[in-house]
LUMKOLGU-564541 format. One record per residue (C-alpha): x, y, z. Coordinates in pm, whole numbers, plus 50000, padded with zeros to 5 digits. Example, Ala and Ser with C-alpha at 12.3 -4.5 7.8 and 13.67 -1.06 7.14 Angstrom:
BEGIN
[[51230,49550,50780]]
[[51367,49894,50714]]
// end
This chain:
BEGIN
[[69071,95685,86091]]
[[69052,95304,86130]]
[[68878,95184,86444]]
[[69050,94975,86707]]
[[68991,94599,86684]]
[[68705,94501,86913]]
[[68667,94186,87122]]
[[68524,94095,87463]]
[[68777,93945,87703]]
[[68668,93695,87971]]
[[68963,93510,88120]]
[[69153,93335,87840]]
[[68866,93386,87596]]
[[68859,93672,87346]]
[[68511,93677,87197]]
[[68454,93851,86861]]
[[68082,93911,86784]]
[[68009,93871,86415]]
[[67730,93835,86161]]
[[67723,93558,85902]]
[[67837,93605,85543]]
[[67946,93969,85556]]
[[68284,94093,85437]]
[[68317,94358,85709]]
[[68299,94100,85990]]
[[68559,93878,85823]]
[[68784,94182,85821]]
[[68715,94240,86194]]
[[68812,93880,86276]]
[[69141,93924,86094]]
[[69218,94249,86279]]
[[69134,94098,86619]]
[[69350,93794,86543]]
[[69651,94017,86471]]
[[69615,94192,86808]]
[[69524,93898,87034]]
[[69770,93646,86884]]
[[69579,93345,87019]]
[[69702,92990,87062]]
[[69366,92837,86971]]
[[69059,92934,86769]]
[[68700,92833,86844]]
[[68411,92901,86608]]
[[68033,92863,86615]]
[[68010,92548,86407]]
[[67874,92197,86453]]
[[68158,91945,86513]]
[[68055,91722,86223]]
[[68113,92018,85986]]
[[68461,92104,86116]]
[[68672,91879,85894]]
[[68470,91957,85576]]
[[68498,92328,85659]]
[[68877,92300,85686]]
[[68896,92119,85354]]
[[68679,92385,85190]]
[[68889,92672,85329]]
[[69210,92512,85203]]
[[69061,92533,84853]]
[[69031,92914,84854]]
[[68998,93105,84626]]
[[68790,92823,84479]]
[[68445,92812,84638]]
[[68294,92508,84806]]
[[67945,92413,84918]]
[[67892,92160,85197]]
[[67590,91935,85143]]
[[67439,91682,85381]]
[[67103,91517,85425]]
[[66938,91573,85762]]
[[66605,91520,85934]]
[[66417,91811,86076]]
[[66139,91774,86332]]
[[65889,92059,86356]]
[[65591,92130,86579]]
[[65370,92420,86683]]
[[65372,92730,86467]]
[[65669,92611,86259]]
[[65474,92298,86173]]
[[65173,92502,86059]]
[[65388,92718,85835]]
[[65554,92418,85671]]
[[65218,92243,85628]]
[[65084,92544,85439]]
[[65386,92545,85210]]
[[65363,92173,85147]]
[[64994,92203,85067]]
[[65067,92474,84810]]
[[65346,92273,84651]]
[[65150,91945,84668]]
[[65459,91774,84808]]
[[65467,91400,84843]]
[[65680,91152,85035]]
[[65681,91337,85371]]
[[65586,91144,85683]]
[[65309,91275,85909]]
[[65279,91073,86229]]
[[65000,91079,86486]]
[[65194,91282,86744]]
[[65123,91615,86577]]
[[65480,91649,86453]]
[[65631,91655,86106]]
[[65960,91495,86015]]
[[66131,91609,85695]]
[[66441,91485,85519]]
[[66613,91732,85294]]
[[66954,91834,85168]]
[[67108,92119,85364]]
[[67362,92336,85184]]
[[67625,92555,85347]]
[[67823,92790,85122]]
[[68182,92842,85240]]
[[68271,93196,85131]]
[[68598,93389,85179]]
[[68400,93682,85322]]
[[68239,93475,85598]]
[[68380,93546,85944]]
[[68393,93176,86038]]
[[68576,93088,85715]]
[[68821,93370,85785]]
[[68883,93236,86139]]
[[68940,92889,85993]]
[[69183,93028,85736]]
[[69380,93217,86002]]
[[69406,92907,86221]]
[[69534,92701,85929]]
[[69781,92966,85817]]
[[69934,92985,86169]]
[[69902,92610,86236]]
[[69672,92659,86535]]
[[69414,92409,86665]]
[[69059,92485,86551]]
[[68757,92384,86761]]
[[68387,92362,86669]]
[[68179,92441,86979]]
[[67821,92451,86851]]
[[67552,92185,86874]]
[[67472,91963,86574]]
[[67143,92135,86513]]
[[66956,92292,86226]]
[[66865,92644,86331]]
[[66608,92842,86136]]
[[66722,93203,86104]]
[[66381,93370,86124]]
[[66464,93690,86311]]
[[66503,94022,86132]]
[[66793,94235,86242]]
[[66662,94589,86282]]
[[67008,94744,86300]]
[[67230,94907,86035]]
[[67373,94666,85782]]
[[67738,94556,85808]]
[[67849,94843,85585]]
[[67814,95070,85890]]
[[68121,94907,86047]]
[[68340,95123,85823]]
[[68196,95437,85988]]
[[68115,95340,86350]]
[[68328,95033,86415]]
[[68240,94693,86561]]
[[68212,94815,86921]]
[[67936,95067,86848]]
[[67766,94815,86621]]
[[67761,94553,86899]]
[[67624,94799,87153]]
[[67348,94897,86911]]
[[67272,94531,86855]]
[[67229,94467,87228]]
[[67005,94770,87258]]
[[66773,94665,86975]]
[[66798,94284,86959]]
[[66959,94168,87283]]
[[66654,94002,87439]]
[[66535,93794,87142]]
[[66602,93420,87178]]
[[66448,93075,87135]]
[[66487,92750,87336]]
[[66731,92628,87069]]
[[66943,92940,87128]]
[[66969,92866,87501]]
[[67074,92506,87434]]
[[67339,92612,87185]]
[[67484,92884,87408]]
[[67507,92644,87705]]
[[67683,92389,87485]]
[[67929,92651,87355]]
[[68009,92766,87710]]
[[68074,92411,87830]]
[[68296,92342,87529]]
[[68501,92652,87616]]
[[68524,92546,87981]]
[[68659,92211,87864]]
[[68925,92389,87656]]
[[69020,92600,87955]]
[[69066,92293,88174]]
[[69274,92115,87911]]
[[69485,92420,87816]]
[[69465,92670,88103]]
[[69740,92907,87989]]
[[69645,92945,87622]]
[[69451,93232,87466]]
[[69145,93130,87270]]
[[68992,93350,86998]]
[[68618,93277,86998]]
[[68417,93377,86690]]
[[68043,93365,86767]]
[[67730,93505,86611]]
[[67623,93835,86759]]
[[67286,93698,86872]]
[[67459,93458,87115]]
[[67742,93673,87258]]
[[67561,93838,87551]]
[[67426,93515,87700]]
[[67751,93329,87626]]
[[67942,93594,87821]]
[[67703,93550,88115]]
[[67785,93177,88125]]
[[68160,93241,88100]]
[[68156,93501,88376]]
[[67942,93279,88603]]
[[68175,92985,88548]]
[[67900,92734,88477]]
[[67639,92661,88212]]
[[67359,92414,88286]]
[[67326,92175,87996]]
[[66995,92175,87816]]
[[66871,91880,87610]]
[[66925,91958,87242]]
[[66648,91881,86995]]
[[66701,91561,86796]]
[[66905,91607,86482]]
[[67028,91333,86248]]
[[67250,91397,85951]]
[[67413,91201,85676]]
[[67763,91218,85536]]
[[67888,91565,85449]]
[[67986,91597,85084]]
[[68180,91876,84915]]
[[68076,92031,84584]]
[[68214,92317,84381]]
[[67944,92558,84257]]
[[67972,92656,83894]]
[[67956,93018,83784]]
[[67580,93022,83728]]
[[67521,92882,84076]]
[[67747,93144,84235]]
[[67557,93415,84052]]
[[67226,93292,84189]]
[[67285,93154,84536]]
[[67564,93309,84740]]
[[67483,93541,85027]]
[[67762,93793,84976]]
[[67794,93971,84644]]
[[68044,93786,84419]]
[[68189,94127,84326]]
[[68272,94193,84692]]
[[68392,93835,84743]]
[[68632,93864,84449]]
[[68771,94194,84575]]
[[68817,94059,84927]]
[[68985,93742,84803]]
[[69215,93945,84582]]
[[69300,94160,84884]]
[[69338,93857,85109]]
[[69513,93600,84894]]
[[69635,93762,84575]]
[[69543,93698,84212]]
[[69593,93320,84220]]
[[69696,93111,83923]]
[[69751,93277,83589]]
[[69494,93059,83414]]
[[69209,93228,83599]]
[[69293,93569,83455]]
[[69313,93489,83088]]
[[69013,93406,82872]]
[[69031,93061,82716]]
[[69244,93089,82403]]
[[69040,93082,82087]]
[[69163,92830,81831]]
[[69356,93003,81557]]
[[69176,92954,81226]]
[[69380,92784,80961]]
[[69459,92998,80656]]
[[69178,92958,80410]]
[[69258,92844,80063]]
[[68998,92997,79831]]
[[69028,92691,79610]]
[[68860,92489,79884]]
[[68542,92682,79821]]
[[68554,92583,79453]]
[[68557,92204,79501]]
[[68209,92176,79351]]
[[68273,92431,79077]]
[[68411,92326,78740]]
[[68742,92512,78680]]
[[68621,92597,78331]]
[[68341,92791,78498]]
[[68604,93013,78658]]
[[68764,93075,78323]]
[[68429,93135,78151]]
[[68330,93387,78416]]
[[68664,93563,78388]]
[[68644,93579,78008]]
[[68291,93718,78023]]
[[68403,93988,78270]]
[[68686,94084,78035]]
[[68455,94091,77733]]
[[68633,93801,77558]]
[[68323,93587,77505]]
[[67949,93625,77512]]
[[67845,93274,77617]]
[[67737,93282,77981]]
[[67866,93020,78225]]
[[67638,92744,78346]]
[[67391,92830,78627]]
[[67530,92810,78980]]
[[67368,92820,79320]]
[[67420,93105,79565]]
[[67707,92939,79754]]
[[67896,92859,79436]]
[[67854,93213,79304]]
[[67985,93349,79635]]
[[68287,93118,79623]]
[[68358,93217,79264]]
[[68326,93586,79348]]
[[68575,93557,79634]]
[[68823,93368,79418]]
[[68804,93628,79140]]
[[68861,93901,79401]]
[[69171,93713,79511]]
[[69295,93699,79152]]
[[69242,94072,79123]]
[[69468,94131,79425]]
[[69737,93889,79297]]
[[69847,93976,78940]]
[[70105,93695,78937]]
[[69839,93432,78997]]
[[69620,93594,78734]]
[[69894,93568,78470]]
[[69965,93208,78577]]
[[69602,93122,78504]]
[[69600,93296,78163]]
[[69925,93128,78052]]
[[69748,92793,78055]]
[[69545,92902,77750]]
[[69827,92947,77500]]
[[69759,92877,77136]]
[[69397,92973,77163]]
[[69291,92626,77279]]
[[69120,92523,77598]]
[[69344,92287,77799]]
[[69205,91951,77908]]
[[69270,92033,78273]]
[[69277,92379,78427]]
[[69503,92422,78730]]
[[69367,92702,78951]]
[[69661,92893,79101]]
[[69668,92955,79475]]
[[69566,93305,79587]]
[[69515,93456,79929]]
[[69164,93492,80056]]
[[69048,93849,79994]]
[[69042,94054,80309]]
[[68689,94135,80415]]
[[68613,94495,80496]]
[[68357,94383,80752]]
[[68431,94327,81119]]
[[68229,94086,81330]]
[[68135,94267,81650]]
[[68115,94058,81967]]
[[67920,94182,82265]]
[[68184,94148,82537]]
[[68088,93990,82864]]
[[68294,93997,83181]]
[[68440,93653,83102]]
[[68592,93808,82788]]
[[68761,94076,83000]]
[[68948,93846,83238]]
[[69284,93987,83132]]
[[69176,94331,83261]]
[[69026,94216,83592]]
[[69348,94204,83792]]
[[69419,94567,83716]]
[[69055,94658,83787]]
[[69052,94483,84125]]
[[69384,94639,84225]]
[[69261,94989,84136]]
[[68934,94944,84327]]
[[69111,94811,84636]]
[[69352,95103,84634]]
[[69056,95338,84622]]
[[68865,95147,84892]]
[[69156,95181,85136]]
[[69264,94945,85416]]
[[68912,94943,85562]]
[[68769,94800,85238]]
[[68488,95054,85213]]
[[68190,94877,85056]]
[[68042,95203,84929]]
[[68356,95269,84725]]
[[68340,94914,84587]]
[[67980,94955,84472]]
[[68048,95296,84322]]
[[68343,95150,84129]]
[[68114,94872,84006]]
[[67870,95121,83856]]
[[68146,95335,83708]]
[[68313,95033,83546]]
[[67991,94889,83409]]
[[67905,95230,83267]]
[[68231,95215,83071]]
[[68153,94860,82953]]
[[67806,94977,82851]]
[[67956,95248,82630]]
[[68197,95002,82469]]
[[67926,94751,82384]]
[[67645,94980,82274]]
[[67810,95307,82175]]
[[67573,95494,82407]]
[[67710,95720,82679]]
[[67569,95763,83028]]
[[67520,96121,83144]]
[[67603,96249,83491]]
[[67237,96299,83571]]
[[67173,95928,83512]]
[[67431,95834,83776]]
[[67285,96089,84016]]
[[66933,95959,83961]]
[[67052,95602,84006]]
[[67229,95676,84336]]
[[66926,95860,84472]]
[[66696,95573,84377]]
[[66908,95293,84525]]
[[66972,95497,84840]]
[[66598,95533,84896]]
[[66547,95167,84811]]
[[66807,95060,85069]]
[[66662,95291,85337]]
[[66316,95148,85269]]
[[66450,94805,85373]]
[[66648,94937,85668]]
[[66990,94928,85502]]
[[67253,95187,85433]]
[[67378,95052,85100]]
[[67201,94868,84819]]
[[67275,94519,84696]]
[[67385,94429,84345]]
[[67029,94329,84265]]
[[66897,94674,84352]]
[[67177,94836,84151]]
[[67081,94616,83857]]
[[66717,94719,83871]]
[[66817,95083,83916]]
[[67041,95070,83608]]
[[66753,94931,83408]]
[[66533,95221,83519]]
[[66770,95509,83444]]
[[66914,95361,83122]]
[[66805,95030,82970]]
[[66844,94655,82992]]
[[67195,94669,82848]]
[[67336,94861,83145]]
[[67136,94636,83381]]
[[67299,94336,83217]]
[[67647,94485,83258]]
[[67586,94550,83630]]
[[67453,94199,83685]]
[[67728,94040,83476]]
[[68019,94202,83662]]
[[67852,94226,84003]]
[[67770,93854,84014]]
[[68094,93731,83855]]
[[68345,93533,84060]]
[[68661,93475,83852]]
[[68763,93146,84017]]
[[68435,92968,83944]]
[[68426,92701,83671]]
[[68183,92715,83386]]
[[67885,92473,83401]]
[[68065,92239,83158]]
[[68404,92295,83324]]
[[68623,92056,83524]]
[[68693,92054,83896]]
[[68859,91832,84154]]
[[68517,91817,84324]]
[[68179,91726,84177]]
[[68011,92032,84030]]
[[67704,92187,84183]]
[[67469,92345,83932]]
[[67160,92551,84006]]
[[66924,92662,83734]]
[[66593,92833,83806]]
[[66435,92619,84080]]
[[66636,92303,84013]]
[[66952,92182,84184]]
[[67206,91928,84063]]
[[67477,91787,84290]]
[[67736,91607,84081]]
[[67484,91549,83802]]
[[67217,91416,84041]]
[[66899,91621,84061]]
[[66791,91713,84413]]
[[66421,91774,84472]]
[[66406,91869,84842]]
[[66679,92108,84953]]
[[66734,92423,85152]]
[[66977,92710,85100]]
[[67043,93019,85304]]
[[66914,93252,85033]]
[[66922,93300,84659]]
[[67072,93591,84476]]
[[66818,93731,84228]]
[[66958,93688,83881]]
[[66887,93880,83564]]
[[66782,93678,83266]]
[[67024,93687,82977]]
[[66889,93917,82711]]
[[67091,93825,82406]]
[[67192,93524,82205]]
[[67565,93463,82207]]
[[67701,93384,81868]]
[[67924,93089,81805]]
[[68277,93182,81718]]
[[68276,92975,81401]]
[[67968,93158,81275]]
[[68110,93509,81312]]
[[68352,93467,81025]]
[[68070,93412,80775]]
[[67857,93706,80886]]
[[68026,93945,80644]]
[[67957,93715,80350]]
[[67587,93794,80377]]
[[67648,94154,80262]]
[[67823,94053,79941]]
[[67493,94049,79754]]
[[67481,94429,79752]]
[[67126,94469,79887]]
[[67033,94604,80230]]
[[66712,94674,80421]]
[[66599,94804,80760]]
[[66455,94627,81064]]
[[66075,94684,81079]]
[[66056,94699,81460]]
[[66296,94994,81461]]
[[66111,95156,81171]]
[[65793,95166,81379]]
[[65974,95324,81674]]
[[66136,95602,81475]]
[[65819,95676,81275]]
[[65622,95708,81599]]
[[65886,95937,81745]]
[[65877,96157,81436]]
[[65501,96198,81478]]
[[65560,96283,81845]]
[[65806,96557,81744]]
[[65552,96697,81498]]
[[65289,96722,81774]]
[[65541,96878,82011]]
[[65629,97141,81750]]
[[65260,97229,81706]]
[[65220,97266,82084]]
[[65524,97491,82100]]
[[65398,97713,81818]]
[[65052,97726,81976]]
[[65195,97832,82311]]
[[65394,98106,82137]]
[[65072,98244,81984]]
[[64861,98212,82297]]
[[64743,98545,82444]]
[[64625,98600,82801]]
[[64381,98887,82862]]
[[64126,98994,83128]]
[[63783,98842,83102]]
[[63530,99076,82939]]
[[63252,98911,82741]]
[[63381,98565,82649]]
[[63580,98287,82818]]
[[63756,98228,82484]]
[[63962,97906,82529]]
[[63926,97882,82906]]
[[64044,98046,83226]]
[[64418,98086,83274]]
[[64452,97983,83639]]
[[64815,98086,83674]]
[[64760,98443,83558]]
[[64435,98468,83756]]
[[64605,98369,84081]]
[[64901,98593,84012]]
[[64668,98895,83980]]
[[64409,98792,84237]]
[[64453,99118,84420]]
[[64283,99288,84121]]
[[63980,99057,84157]]
[[63984,98977,83783]]
[[63961,98663,83578]]
[[64214,98608,83300]]
[[64135,98392,82997]]
[[64344,98238,82722]]
[[64312,98300,82351]]
[[64487,98016,82167]]
[[64554,98104,81804]]
[[64535,97818,81556]]
[[64858,97726,81376]]
[[64813,97746,81001]]
[[65000,97497,80788]]
[[65100,97144,80883]]
[[65427,97000,81008]]
[[65606,96784,80755]]
[[65980,96714,80754]]
[[66158,96621,81077]]
[[66534,96659,81126]]
[[66719,96519,81428]]
[[67090,96600,81466]]
[[67259,96382,81727]]
[[67614,96486,81638]]
[[67722,96763,81404]]
[[68034,96567,81301]]
[[68212,96890,81215]]
[[68567,96804,81327]]
[[68607,96437,81238]]
[[68455,96188,81001]]
[[68292,95959,81254]]
[[67983,95917,81036]]
[[68111,95856,80683]]
[[67811,95655,80561]]
[[67556,95879,80386]]
[[67240,95725,80253]]
[[66893,95803,80119]]
[[66619,95546,80185]]
[[66266,95541,80049]]
[[65973,95418,80256]]
[[65847,95071,80168]]
[[65479,95170,80197]]
[[65261,95476,80243]]
[[65290,95467,80624]]
[[65667,95518,80612]]
[[65860,95831,80530]]
[[66160,95885,80307]]
[[66481,95916,80502]]
[[66825,96066,80445]]
[[67091,96021,80710]]
[[67460,96009,80789]]
[[67575,95731,81020]]
[[67856,95500,81119]]
[[67948,95253,80843]]
[[67799,94906,80816]]
[[68141,94738,80841]]
[[68215,94845,81199]]
[[67987,94625,81410]]
[[67844,94301,81278]]
[[67623,94154,81549]]
[[67477,93865,81349]]
[[67475,93698,81007]]
[[67399,93983,80774]]
[[67307,94214,81064]]
[[67508,94532,81122]]
[[67465,94770,81416]]
[[67496,95137,81320]]
[[67449,95474,81486]]
[[67290,95784,81341]]
[[67479,96110,81340]]
[[67177,96289,81194]]
[[66864,96205,80998]]
[[66590,96364,80787]]
[[66239,96222,80749]]
[[65996,96362,80492]]
[[65634,96280,80403]]
[[65490,96144,80179]]
[[65733,95877,80063]]
[[65890,95807,79726]]
[[65976,96174,79666]]
[[66321,96232,79817]]
[[66614,96238,79577]]
[[66971,96150,79672]]
[[67064,96480,79837]]
[[67419,96358,79910]]
[[67495,96341,79536]]
[[67330,96674,79449]]
[[67610,96912,79338]]
[[67407,97217,79442]]
[[67450,97111,79808]]
[[67827,97087,79801]]
[[67883,97445,79915]]
[[67706,97379,80246]]
[[67923,97364,80556]]
[[67817,97038,80720]]
[[67609,96725,80682]]
[[67339,96870,80909]]
[[67299,97168,80675]]
[[67258,96932,80380]]
[[66975,96758,80565]]
[[66813,97091,80647]]
[[66836,97213,80289]]
[[66686,96884,80170]]
[[66395,96934,80409]]
[[66335,97286,80281]]
[[66343,97172,79921]]
[[66146,96847,79940]]
[[65911,96911,80232]]
[[65550,96978,80130]]
[[65419,97122,80456]]
[[65495,97470,80581]]
[[65667,97385,80909]]
[[65991,97187,80951]]
[[66101,97044,81285]]
[[66472,97084,81357]]
[[66608,96903,81667]]
[[66969,96972,81758]]
[[67196,97097,82034]]
[[67228,97432,81853]]
[[66981,97617,81628]]
[[67051,97649,81253]]
[[67222,97951,81105]]
[[67006,98256,81040]]
[[67078,98210,80669]]
[[66848,97908,80661]]
[[66566,98100,80826]]
[[66592,98348,80539]]
[[66588,98066,80284]]
[[66286,97913,80457]]
[[66104,98249,80448]]
[[66171,98281,80075]]
[[66020,97935,80022]]
[[65719,98017,80239]]
[[65827,97781,80517]]
[[65928,97805,80881]]
[[66187,97617,81085]]
[[66068,97513,81433]]
[[66373,97458,81652]]
[[66353,97210,81944]]
[[66663,97182,82168]]
[[66766,96818,82193]]
[[66822,96867,82565]]
[[66450,96926,82614]]
[[66372,96572,82499]]
[[66398,96247,82691]]
[[66758,96115,82678]]
[[66628,95757,82691]]
[[66412,95816,82384]]
[[66698,95983,82199]]
[[66932,95692,82273]]
[[66664,95446,82170]]
[[66620,95588,81820]]
[[66986,95674,81762]]
[[67097,95311,81720]]
[[66961,95113,81424]]
[[67041,94792,81240]]
[[67097,94722,80873]]
[[67009,94379,80731]]
[[67161,94221,80422]]
[[66823,94106,80287]]
[[66458,94071,80385]]
[[66505,93710,80497]]
[[66720,93830,80788]]
[[66415,93998,80942]]
[[66303,93655,81064]]
[[66615,93600,81278]]
[[66713,93958,81361]]
[[66538,93955,81699]]
[[66784,93687,81820]]
[[67086,93912,81764]]
[[66958,94266,81821]]
[[66971,94404,82173]]
// end
């Protein structure tokens, strides 16, 4: 049930207590406005910021940051704190005078967000053509208090009235001399409005820390003026933050801001919801690749392929050979062009000039895979936002919004990596972020905590997806984009306002960002990635080889431990402690006053071949690529596997991302034959059985580790017994899902030279 709008009525004033930069309070201001129907609106804002604030609000959904240079005079404890910071930073150019005070000049930044209660009040006044008044003092106020009350998300459950009462109970007495001066000034400004417009309702939006004392002034009918501290400011300038700045600096989560703005103002212009159109590549004429190749070379190569001549063509470099190969492939697919070329050689003589006929570029069987970011999914965002808002309901439940964020990013994670998140990972994540939020006195986590939680329960790829969508605001320009206002750009600890670097500045807070973990490929490079595989040679990525070899050795040790535990006997102590006291059995039978000891029997025979079956692939042909690889040196094993093909996901030049369906590793290397071409294996039922039979036939050690969701058929245990071997079955569910996902994905390189650049494209 939605709560009733809450406000405090004193004469013509309807005071709405709010907190800064929180979506729930902006929603409360809107609800109170609909009920009160005021004739004027007053907000807690310095008068010199009123006109810039109105200009910024008129620009919604585009964001705006107000910037102005102001002096700040500090003394007492505040001065000591700033002195310590300046000493650590070795700042220069600040003026220390002999009065024991410090005067600083710095740029102050105020982000105007749609989810801020004061921006919402300004928007409502503009939409209904009502006068807007700024009633605060022109003062810089340091927000140093910590609000030990539930975070704004609690408004959905308890409402603004209960929240305000809890605030007064916990924080009502805290104030500073600057607070008293501001509250007296706000009360006198409201009294002036009452005298000028006695019969008009005024909606007053004030920070919750000032409401109680402001109401005392309004009820008493007077407010003694207090001298405000000196405050000088320069001209207020408006800047539009680019996307990177929004990700790093805004107080409210950009994910929540985008949802609220969609709910409040609609999707906006069409251009914001479509990714920038990629330039259509012009049709390639294969003859363009042959500009540096003599046409007679084409003919000589073609004649040699057909067996018409023995003289080899002149030597060509790699690029020329590739161009010639592609052109000959095009001739093969176009018989008409092929005959047109041969007809130029009538009479058995070589013509003076060879005219190469036009053929279509051969279609490449490779597909360049692009890791999609949220900016590439703009066309889907409108539908996503609408679905989330429908689920969140009219109260805009923040918990539903955050849950939808994790569910959506989990789907994006599966699309980009091929890995799937299990239910237990979501449950572990929610438990972790709940405890994290409670540790800091909040009910719900922030996007930063969700990002770190995703990294913990999965990997950096899911963390990147959470950060990418959670900190994305669709109406923000790119750093190199265009805007009607000068762009504001923030990178690391540097700030640029309209291209001018600002050294001394202050912002409300910074949103912790996650460093980008992958190199984005240029669009014009992706088309040439497939060409790298035309040489016919492939190799593995050494970093992944080390990981999978180490994991195979771990599985061998785990199999030995399992077999040892199966052979362990527990018996009462008589004359020898054998392999030590079994504490569990001793405690269980303590009533008999006996000690129980363990007798661990040694496992005879080593563990050799290791088989890991990720997917049986019994119903479809998801893993059509079957391969046998030999280890490059004595520390590597031979491997046979079935996996996704190399032409599905190209992530770099000559770098293909693949996924194992199952694999076999045998020691020592250089012994495994091509089991996929062995006709004696054709009667087996599945690819996993072929791997198992290969392990039984080529493995030298007695024990074979078999990891799968289901154990092998009993037939193979009989075959193993006949060969003097034993299959040790390990359920895949008993292993770490993170480790399984880590070894399941691998990369294939077109040649050994690609190992130098692979780290820039592999995630």
